[in-house]
PAVEX-171864 format. One record per atom (N, C-alpha, C): residue number from 1; atom name; z, x, y. Coordinates in pm, 1 decimal, padded with zeros to 6 digits. Each point is the difference from the previous one (the first is absolute). Layout:
PAVEX-171864
resi, name, Z, X, Y
NUM, CA, Z, X, Y
...
This chain:
PAVEX-171864
resi, name, Z, X, Y
1, N, -02124.5, 01053.2, 01659.8
1, CA, 00121.1, 00049.7, 00061.8
1, C, 00101.8, 00030.7, -00110.0
2, N, 00064.9, 00114.4, 00005.4
2, CA, 00097.3, 00039.4, -00101.8
2, C, 00130.9, -00077.5, 00018.6
3, N, 00083.5, 00006.4, -00102.5
3, CA, 00129.6, -00067.5, 00008.0
3, C, 00084.9, 00059.5, 00111.6
4, N, -00004.2, 00129.3, 00015.1
4, CA, 00078.1, 00063.3, 00106.9
4, C, -00049.2, -00043.0, 00138.0
5, N, -00131.0, -00015.5, 00015.4
5, CA, -00054.4, -00049.1, 00127.6
5, C, 00038.7, -00145.8, 00023.1
6, N, -00005.2, -00080.3, -00105.9
6, CA, 00043.4, -00139.6, 00012.1
6, C, 00147.3, -00006.7, 00039.0
7, N, 00079.5, 00086.5, -00059.6
7, CA, 00141.8, 00005.9, 00032.9
7, C, 00020.0, 00028.3, 00148.8
8, N, -00070.9, 00099.2, 00050.6
8, CA, 00013.4, 00035.0, 00142.3
8, C, -00041.7, -00115.4, 00089.8
9, N, -00109.3, -00068.2, -00036.7
9, CA, -00045.6, -00115.7, 00077.8
9, C, 00101.8, -00114.1, -00006.5
10, N, 00051.4, -00027.8, -00120.4
10, CA, 00096.7, -00108.5, -00016.6
10, C, 00129.2, 00030.0, 00074.1
11, N, 00041.8, 00123.4, -00005.6
11, CA, 00123.2, 00040.5, 00069.0
11, C, -00015.1, -00014.9, 00151.2
12, N, -00122.8, 00017.2, 00047.2
12, CA, -00027.6, -00015.4, 00143.3
12, C, -00009.5, -00146.4, 00041.9
13, N, 00002.5, -00092.0, -00099.4
13, CA, -00000.1, -00141.9, 00033.8
13, C, -00126.6, -00075.9, -00036.2
14, N, -00095.1, 00062.9, -00064.7
14, CA, -00124.2, -00065.7, -00039.9
14, C, 00027.2, -00089.3, -00121.8
15, N, -00002.0, -00130.7, 00021.9
15, CA, 00032.8, -00097.5, -00104.5
15, C, -00102.5, 00002.6, -00113.1
16, N, -00127.3, 00012.4, 00033.9
16, CA, -00105.3, 00004.4, -00103.8
16, C, 00016.9, 00122.2, -00089.9
17, N, 00034.0, 00113.5, 00059.5
17, CA, 00024.0, 00121.5, -00078.2
17, C, 00120.8, -00018.9, -00091.2
18, N, 00102.0, -00068.2, 00050.8
18, CA, 00119.4, -00026.3, -00080.3
18, C, -00033.2, -00088.4, -00120.3
19, N, -00080.1, -00105.3, 00022.5
19, CA, -00040.4, -00088.4, -00110.5
19, C, -00078.0, 00076.3, -00105.7
20, N, -00092.8, 00083.5, 00044.0
20, CA, -00080.2, 00077.6, -00093.7
20, C, 00087.2, 00101.9, -00074.2
21, N, 00092.8, 00061.6, 00069.9
21, CA, 00091.6, 00095.7, -00060.6
21, C, 00083.5, -00067.2, -00108.9
22, N, 00054.8, -00115.5, 00030.0
22, CA, 00080.5, -00073.9, -00098.1
22, C, -00084.6, -00036.9, -00121.1
23, N, -00120.1, -00046.5, 00023.2
23, CA, -00089.1, -00038.9, -00108.7
23, C, -00030.8, 00117.8, -00092.1
24, N, -00034.4, 00113.0, 00057.5
24, CA, -00033.7, 00118.8, -00079.1
24, C, 00123.1, 00051.7, -00074.2
25, N, 00112.3, 00008.0, 00070.3
25, CA, 00121.2, 00051.2, -00063.2
25, C, 00046.5, -00089.1, -00113.6
26, N, -00009.7, -00129.9, 00016.8
26, CA, 00045.6, -00091.5, -00104.4
26, C, -00080.1, 00019.1, -00128.4
27, N, -00129.7, 00018.5, 00011.5
27, CA, -00082.6, 00025.1, -00118.7
27, C, 00042.6, 00130.7, -00066.1
28, N, 00014.5, 00104.5, 00079.5
28, CA, 00042.5, 00129.7, -00054.7
28, C, 00138.2, -00009.1, -00061.8
29, N, 00091.2, -00067.2, 00069.8
29, CA, 00136.3, -00012.9, -00050.1
29, C, 00002.6, -00072.3, -00134.0
30, N, -00078.3, -00107.0, -00012.2
30, CA, -00004.7, -00074.1, -00127.4
30, C, -00047.3, 00090.4, -00113.0
31, N, -00104.8, 00076.4, 00024.9
31, CA, -00054.2, 00087.5, -00103.5
31, C, 00099.9, 00109.5, -00039.0
32, N, 00060.1, 00062.6, 00098.4
32, CA, 00094.3, 00108.9, -00026.5
32, C, 00122.7, -00053.7, -00074.8
33, N, 00058.8, -00107.9, 00049.6
33, CA, 00121.2, -00055.2, -00061.2
33, C, -00028.0, -00052.9, -00140.5
34, N, -00112.6, -00066.1, -00018.0
34, CA, -00034.5, -00052.0, -00133.3
34, C, -00017.8, 00114.3, -00098.8
35, N, -00056.7, 00108.9, 00045.5
35, CA, -00017.9, 00117.0, -00085.9
35, C, 00135.6, 00060.7, -00036.5
36, N, 00088.9, 00011.7, 00096.1
36, CA, 00132.2, 00059.2, -00025.6
36, C, 00083.0, -00089.1, -00090.9
37, N, 00003.0, -00129.4, 00030.7
37, CA, 00084.6, -00093.6, -00074.2
37, C, -00063.4, -00039.5, -00133.1
38, N, -00132.0, -00009.6, -00001.2
38, CA, -00068.9, -00039.8, -00122.6
38, C, -00015.9, -00150.1, -00014.6
39, N, 00020.6, -00071.9, 00109.3
39, CA, -00010.9, -00145.9, -00002.6
39, C, -00054.4, -00046.8, 00135.0
40, N, -00104.9, -00081.8, -00003.4
40, CA, -00065.2, -00042.4, 00124.3
40, C, 00093.2, -00083.3, 00087.5
41, N, 00068.8, -00097.0, -00058.5
41, CA, 00087.1, -00088.2, 00079.5
41, C, 00117.0, 00076.6, 00061.7
42, N, 00062.2, 00085.2, -00079.3
42, CA, 00110.7, 00080.5, 00052.8
42, C, -00050.5, 00097.4, 00105.8
43, N, -00119.8, 00053.7, -00019.6
43, CA, -00060.6, 00087.7, 00099.6
43, C, -00029.2, -00073.2, 00129.1
44, N, -00043.5, -00124.4, -00012.7
44, CA, -00026.5, -00082.5, 00117.7
44, C, 00128.9, -00025.0, 00078.6
45, N, 00108.3, -00026.5, -00071.0
45, CA, 00129.5, -00019.7, 00066.6
45, C, 00043.0, 00126.8, 00073.5
46, N, -00014.2, 00113.1, -00066.3
46, CA, 00037.2, 00127.8, 00062.3
46, C, -00087.7, 00028.1, 00121.6
47, N, -00128.6, -00034.0, -00010.3
47, CA, -00092.2, 00022.0, 00112.0
47, C, 00042.2, -00082.0, 00121.7
48, N, 00037.9, -00124.2, -00022.1
48, CA, 00043.7, -00083.1, 00112.4
48, C, 00131.3, 00050.5, 00059.4
49, N, 00092.7, 00042.9, -00086.5
49, CA, 00126.2, 00056.3, 00050.4
49, C, -00026.6, 00124.8, 00084.5
50, N, -00088.8, 00085.4, -00048.7
50, CA, -00033.4, 00122.3, 00073.3
50, C, -00068.9, -00032.7, 00131.8
51, N, -00087.7, -00100.2, -00001.4
51, CA, -00070.7, -00037.5, 00122.5
51, C, 00098.0, -00048.6, 00106.5
52, N, 00101.5, -00073.3, -00041.4
52, CA, 00103.2, -00043.9, 00094.4
52, C, 00068.0, 00121.0, 00062.5
53, N, 00033.8, 00099.0, -00083.7
53, CA, 00063.4, 00122.6, 00051.0
53, C, -00090.2, 00073.6, 00097.9
54, N, -00128.2, 00009.1, -00033.4
54, CA, -00095.7, 00069.2, 00087.8
54, C, -00011.8, -00073.5, 00133.3
55, N, -00014.9, -00131.4, -00005.1
55, CA, -00017.4, -00077.7, 00123.0
55, C, 00123.4, 00005.8, 00089.3
56, N, 00117.3, 00010.2, -00060.5
56, CA, 00122.2, 00009.0, 00079.5
56, C, 00015.3, 00136.4, 00067.8
57, N, -00059.1, 00103.4, -00059.8
57, CA, 00027.4, 00135.3, 00048.5
57, C, -00116.2, 00069.0, 00070.7
58, N, -00122.7, -00044.0, -00020.8
58, CA, -00112.7, 00083.1, 00043.5
58, C, -00012.7, 00015.2, 00151.4
59, N, 00041.4, -00098.3, 00076.7
59, CA, -00013.7, 00012.2, 00146.8
59, C, 00094.2, 00104.9, 00058.2
60, N, 00113.2, 00021.4, -00067.0
60, CA, 00097.4, 00098.4, 00048.2
60, C, -00020.4, 00136.6, -00064.7
61, N, -00093.4, 00006.3, -00093.3
61, CA, -00018.0, 00119.9, -00081.2
61, C, -00059.0, 00115.8, 00078.8
62, N, 00062.5, 00113.8, -00014.2
62, CA, -00053.7, 00125.7, 00053.4
62, C, -00058.5, 00075.0, -00118.4
63, N, -00130.3, 00000.6, -00012.3
63, CA, -00066.5, 00059.0, -00115.4
63, C, -00015.2, 00150.3, 00020.2
64, N, 00054.5, 00075.6, -00094.9
64, CA, -00009.9, 00145.7, 00006.2
64, C, -00108.7, 00052.3, -00093.7
65, N, -00034.6, -00078.3, -00101.0
65, CA, -00110.1, 00039.3, -00088.8
65, C, -00114.0, -00099.2, 00019.4
66, N, -00001.9, -00103.1, -00083.6
66, CA, -00100.3, -00105.3, 00018.2
66, C, 00061.9, -00133.6, -00036.8
67, N, -00048.0, -00103.2, 00063.3
67, CA, 00048.1, -00134.5, -00029.5
67, C, -00028.2, -00035.5, -00145.0
68, N, -00115.4, 00037.3, -00050.8
68, CA, -00037.9, -00030.9, -00137.7
68, C, 00101.1, 00058.7, -00098.5
69, N, 00036.8, 00125.1, 00019.7
69, CA, 00097.7, 00064.4, -00088.2
69, C, 00134.6, -00072.3, 00007.1
70, N, 00041.6, -00035.5, 00120.5
70, CA, 00125.9, -00071.6, 00018.4
70, C, -00004.1, -00134.1, -00070.9
71, N, -00109.3, -00075.6, 00018.0
71, CA, -00013.0, -00132.6, -00061.5
71, C, -00001.8, 00009.6, -00152.5
72, N, -00067.2, 00100.8, -00054.6
72, CA, -00003.2, 00015.8, -00145.2
72, C, 00136.9, 00037.1, -00055.6
73, N, 00077.5, 00074.2, 00075.4
73, CA, 00137.2, 00030.3, -00040.8
73, C, 00082.1, -00128.0, -00004.2
74, N, -00018.9, -00086.0, 00098.9
74, CA, 00071.7, -00128.0, 00004.3
74, C, -00032.0, -00083.4, -00124.0
75, N, -00127.1, -00012.8, -00037.0
75, CA, -00035.6, -00084.4, -00114.3
75, C, 00047.9, 00062.4, -00130.3
76, N, -00007.7, 00130.2, -00013.7
76, CA, 00049.2, 00062.6, -00123.3
76, C, 00150.2, -00024.5, -00016.7
77, N, 00074.5, 00018.3, 00107.6
77, CA, 00145.2, -00023.2, -00006.3
77, C, 00031.6, -00146.2, -00029.6
78, N, -00073.6, -00090.3, 00063.6
78, CA, 00024.1, -00143.0, -00021.7
78, C, -00031.9, -00039.4, -00143.5
79, N, -00107.7, 00053.4, -00055.1
79, CA, -00036.2, -00030.5, -00139.1
79, C, 00109.1, 00048.2, -00095.1
80, N, 00051.5, 00119.8, 00024.2
80, CA, 00107.2, 00052.5, -00085.2
80, C, 00127.4, -00082.5, 00014.8
81, N, 00031.8, -00041.7, 00122.4
81, CA, 00117.0, -00085.7, 00021.4
81, C, -00015.7, -00132.9, -00074.2
82, N, -00117.8, -00059.3, 00008.9
82, CA, -00023.7, -00127.0, -00067.7
82, C, 00007.8, 00016.1, -00151.6
83, N, -00048.7, 00112.8, -00052.5
83, CA, 00009.9, 00026.1, -00143.6
83, C, 00145.8, 00010.3, -00043.6
84, N, 00081.0, 00071.8, 00077.0
84, CA, 00142.2, 00012.3, -00032.1
84, C, 00069.3, -00135.3, 00003.6
85, N, -00033.3, -00079.4, 00101.3
85, CA, 00059.2, -00132.7, 00012.8
85, C, -00039.0, -00087.6, -00118.6
86, N, -00127.1, 00005.5, -00037.9
86, CA, -00049.4, -00078.8, -00112.6
86, C, 00070.5, 00043.1, -00129.4
87, N, 00019.8, 00129.7, -00018.2
87, CA, 00067.7, 00050.3, -00119.4
87, C, 00145.1, -00047.1, -00002.5
88, N, 00067.8, 00005.5, 00114.7
88, CA, 00138.8, -00047.3, 00006.8
88, C, 00009.2, -00147.1, -00037.4
89, N, -00094.9, -00080.4, 00051.2
89, CA, 00000.8, -00143.2, -00031.1
89, C, -00024.0, -00024.4, -00148.2
90, N, -00093.6, 00073.0, -00059.4
90, CA, -00028.1, -00015.3, -00143.4
90, C, 00119.8, 00043.5, -00083.1
91, N, 00063.2, 00110.3, 00039.1
91, CA, 00117.9, 00048.2, -00071.9
91, C, 00114.3, -00100.8, 00009.2
92, N, 00018.3, -00059.4, 00116.8
92, CA, 00106.6, -00099.1, 00017.1
92, C, -00025.3, -00122.5, -00087.2
93, N, -00123.6, -00044.1, -00006.5
93, CA, -00034.1, -00115.9, -00084.0
93, C, 00021.6, 00033.3, -00147.4
94, N, -00043.4, 00120.7, -00040.1
94, CA, 00017.9, 00043.6, -00139.0
94, C, 00148.5, 00008.3, -00034.2
95, N, 00079.3, 00053.7, 00091.5
95, CA, 00144.2, 00012.1, -00021.9
95, C, 00065.0, -00137.5, -00009.5
96, N, -00042.8, -00090.0, 00081.8
96, CA, 00052.6, -00136.4, -00002.7
96, C, -00027.7, -00063.6, -00135.6
97, N, -00117.6, 00022.9, -00053.0
97, CA, -00034.8, -00053.1, -00131.2
97, C, 00084.2, 00059.0, -00110.7
98, N, 00037.0, 00128.1, 00012.4
98, CA, 00082.7, 00065.6, -00102.4
98, C, 00144.1, -00046.8, 00003.3
99, N, 00053.1, -00027.4, 00117.6
99, CA, 00141.8, -00034.8, 00012.2
99, C, 00026.1, -00147.3, -00025.8
100, N, -00102.2, -00082.6, 00002.3
100, CA, 00019.0, -00144.0, -00018.8
100, C, -00023.8, -00035.7, -00146.6
101, N, 00104.8, 00019.7, -00083.5
101, CA, -00012.5, -00027.1, -00142.9
101, C, 00043.8, -00140.9, -00036.6
102, N, 00061.6, -00071.0, 00090.6
102, CA, 00049.4, -00134.5, -00031.1
102, C, -00112.7, -00100.8, 00019.4
103, N, -00045.0, -00055.0, -00110.3
103, CA, -00108.1, -00098.1, 00004.8
103, C, 00054.9, -00141.7, 00006.5
104, N, 00133.5, -00012.5, 00005.0
104, CA, 00059.7, -00133.1, -00005.4
104, C, -00042.1, -00087.6, 00117.9
105, N, -00020.7, 00057.2, 00116.8
105, CA, -00037.7, -00082.5, 00114.2
105, C, -00145.9, -00044.6, -00007.2
106, N, -00073.0, 00046.8, -00101.2
106, CA, -00137.5, -00043.8, -00018.8
106, C, -00010.9, -00107.2, -00108.8
107, N, 00108.4, -00022.5, -00073.1
107, CA, -00002.5, -00095.0, -00110.1
107, C, 00002.8, -00142.4, 00054.8
108, N, -00072.4, -00086.8, -00067.5
108, CA, -00000.1, -00141.5, 00037.0
108, C, 00044.5, -00080.0, -00121.1
109, N, 00044.1, -00120.3, 00024.9
109, CA, 00047.7, -00083.3, -00110.7
109, C, -00117.2, -00041.9, -00088.6
110, N, 00028.5, -00026.1, -00127.7
110, CA, -00107.0, -00042.3, -00090.8
110, C, -00069.3, -00128.2, 00046.2
111, N, 00076.6, -00092.5, 00059.1
111, CA, -00058.6, -00126.1, 00048.5
111, C, -00098.1, 00027.8, 00114.2
112, N, 00039.1, 00087.8, 00093.5
112, CA, -00088.9, 00034.1, 00111.3
112, C, -00123.5, 00071.7, -00051.7
113, N, 00017.7, 00086.5, -00098.7
113, CA, -00113.7, 00071.8, -00057.2
113, C, -00098.0, -00097.2, -00064.6
114, N, 00050.6, -00097.9, -00069.9
114, CA, -00084.9, -00100.7, -00064.8
114, C, -00078.0, -00079.0, 00104.9
115, N, 00066.7, -00039.1, 00107.2
115, CA, -00067.3, -00076.0, 00106.5
115, C, -00108.6, 00083.3, 00068.1
116, N, 00028.5, 00126.9, 00023.1
116, CA, -00099.3, 00089.4, 00062.7
116, C, -00122.2, 00013.7, -00089.2
117, N, 00022.5, 00017.8, -00129.6
117, CA, -00110.8, 00013.3, -00094.1
117, C, -00084.7, -00126.9, -00001.8
118, N, 00064.3, -00116.2, 00000.2
118, CA, -00074.2, -00126.5, 00003.5
118, C, -00084.7, -00012.4, 00125.9
119, N, 00056.9, 00040.2, 00111.9
119, CA, -00075.5, -00005.4, 00126.5
119, C, -00120.7, 00093.8, -00003.8
120, N, 00019.6, 00117.5, -00053.6
120, CA, -00110.4, 00095.2, -00008.1
120, C, -00109.7, -00049.7, -00093.4
121, N, 00039.0, -00066.0, -00108.9
121, CA, -00099.0, -00054.8, -00093.8
121, C, -00082.3, -00109.3, 00067.8
122, N, 00067.0, -00082.7, 00080.9
122, CA, -00069.8, -00108.3, 00069.9
122, C, -00097.8, 00053.6, 00102.9
123, N, 00029.3, 00115.8, 00057.0
123, CA, -00089.9, 00058.0, 00098.7
123, C, -00123.9, 00047.9, -00067.8
């Protein structure tokens, strides 16, 4: 049974078709997102985010082309969104590292440093 046929069955209320549809789409979504993002774990996250979007919308969906095309558009967009989010987070962390030049709050007293070293030696 094709994905579009599974979609029609699931939309009509067939629970088994819905389970199979989710299973097939999740595998495809992982592969597509991992390829776009270039990282398996990040692709897996994007695939799950996209699957949530698909599950929330597919019963109300009026398909004018094909469900498969619609679902692949969802995963591509989600992968790109996740990539942008990941880049923003990395940039923010990098910027934080550049602006924090004061190392004084990381300094410890010589006595505390000596005690820490002794403890580490004993371990």
